[in-house]
Residue, then its C-alpha position, 0 to 999 in steps of 0.5 A: m548276883l548272890p551265887s557269883q559274888s559268894y563263888v568269887n569270894i570262895s575262889f579268892f585265896q591268900p595263904p596264911a603264911f609262906l614257906m621258906i625254903g632257905i638254901p634249895g638242896l642243902e636243907a640238912v647242912h643248914g646248921w653249918i651254912s648258918i656259920p658263915f652267914s652268922s660271921m657275915y651278919t656280925v661283920a656287917l653290923t659291927g663294921n657299919c656301927l663303927i663307921l657311925l661311931a668313928v665319924r661322930r667322934t671325930p670332928s674332922l670327919h664331919q664334913p659331907m663326904y663322911y656324912f653320905l659315907s654315915m647314910l650308907a652305913l645306916t642303910d646297910m644296917g637296915l638292909t642287914l636287920t631286914t633278912l637277919p631275923t627270918t634267915l637265921a631262923v631258917l638256918w638255926f631253928d628250921h622255922c620256915l613259916i612267915g605270915f602272909n602280911a609280915c612277908l609284905v612288911q619285909m618285902f617293903f623294907l627289903h626293896s626299899f633300903s636297896v633303893v636307898e642304898s642306890s640313891v646314896l651312892l648316887a649322892m656320893s658320886f655327886d659329892r665327889f664331883v663337887a669336891i673335884s670340879n669345884p673345891l673351893r665352894y665345896a663346903a658352900i654348896l654342900t651344906n649340912s641343911v642341904i645334906i639333910r634335904i637330900g637325906v629326906a629326898i631319898v627316904a622320901r623317894a624309896t618310900l613313894c616308889l615301893f608303897p604300892v608294891p605290897f598292895l598289888v601283891k595283896l590284890l593277887n589270888f594265890c595258888r592253894g598249896n604253892n606257898f613256897l618261897s625259894h629264899s629265906f626272906c620275901f623277895h617281891p619276884d619270888v613272892m608274886r610268881r607264887a600267885c595263880a592270877d595275872i601279874t603283868i601289872n606287878i612285872l611292869y611295875g617292878l620293872y618300872v621301879v628298878v629302872s626309875t631307881g637303879g637304873v637312872d641312878s647308875l647312868l647319873i653316877i656313870l655321867s658324874y664320874t665322866l665329868i670327873l674324869r674330864t676335870v681330873l685330866k685338865l689338871a696339870s700335875p699327874r700327882e694331883r690327878i692320882r690324889a684326886l682319884n684316890t678319893c674316889v676309889s672307895h666310892i667306885l668299889a662300893v658301887l661295883v660291889f651294890y650294882i654288879p649283884v643287883i644287875t645279876t639278880s634282876m637278869i636271872h630273875r627275869f631271863g633264868r627261869h631254867l636255872p636251878h633254885i639255888v642259883h637264884a637264891l645264892v645270887a640273891y644272898v650275895y646281892l644283900v648280904v655281901p654289900p653291907v659286909l664289904n662296904p666297911i672294909i672297902y672304906s676302912v682300908k682305902c680311906k685313910p682318915i676313916r682308917d685312923a679314926l677307927l683305929r682311935v675308936l678301937t683303942g679308945k683315944g681321944q677325939i681329933 
C-alpha cells in the first residue's frame, strides 16, 4: 500500500505556473501589437463607463431597455478587466507567467462573464418582445423588482454552471514541461489540453455548459425575434413596422457581434486543431475583446436616446 501511494503522489503533477505565449510567432513585435490592444481596452472601458453614466444621469432612460443595456455594459467591463492585466503584461513587459491557481480564477471569471453576456442578450430580446407585442403592459410586466430578479438569476446561473470547471481542471495530472498556453489568458479548452490525463469529463462538461447556456440562449433569441417579426407584420402601417424594427437593430447587432466569434471559437477549438496556433489566438482575442469595444459604439450610433444622453454627459449639460 505505502509504495503505491508514494508512487501516486510522485506521479501526480500540477505546474506551479503556466507560461503564456501571447500571439504565437509574433513575439518580436509584441510592443507594436500592444498599441491596438491598449486602444481597444481603453475604448471598451471608456465606452461602457459612459453608457452607465448616461443611463444613471438621464431619468428618461430609467426604463427596462436601458437597465438591461447597463447590465450589458457592466458585463463587458468585467470581461475586459478579466483579460486586460495578463494580456498587457505579456505585450508590454513580456511577463508571461501566471500561477496555477490564479489561472483557474481567471478562467472561471472569463467564462462566467461570457455566460452572463449571453444571458443578458437573451433578457434584452425578451424585453424587445414584450415592448413590441404588449406595449400597454410593458412597464407593468418589466417592473424594477422583476429586472432585479432577472439580474440575480443571470449571475446565479453563470456561477453555478462554471463553479465545477476549475475543480475539474485541478483534478487533472499535467505533463511536466508542457505548461505553455496559446493565449495571454487562461482559456478552458487551452488549459485542459495541457494535461497528461483523460480529459473526457472536462470536454463533456464544457460542451454541456456551451449547449445549456449559449446554445439555449441563441435558440430562445431566435424564437423571440420570430415572434417579434410575426407581431410586426400584423401592424397595418409600414411606418409603424419600420419604427418597431428600428428599436431592435442595436440589439440584433450586439447579438451578432457576440455570437459569431463565440461560435467560431468553439468550432475551431473542437474541429480545427490542425490550424496554426496564431489562428486560435486571434479568434479568441476577437471573441473576448471586440464585443466590449463595439457594443457601446453600436448603441451610441443606432440608439438616439443613448446618443443624446451621451452628448449631454460629454458636454456637461443637465439631466433630462
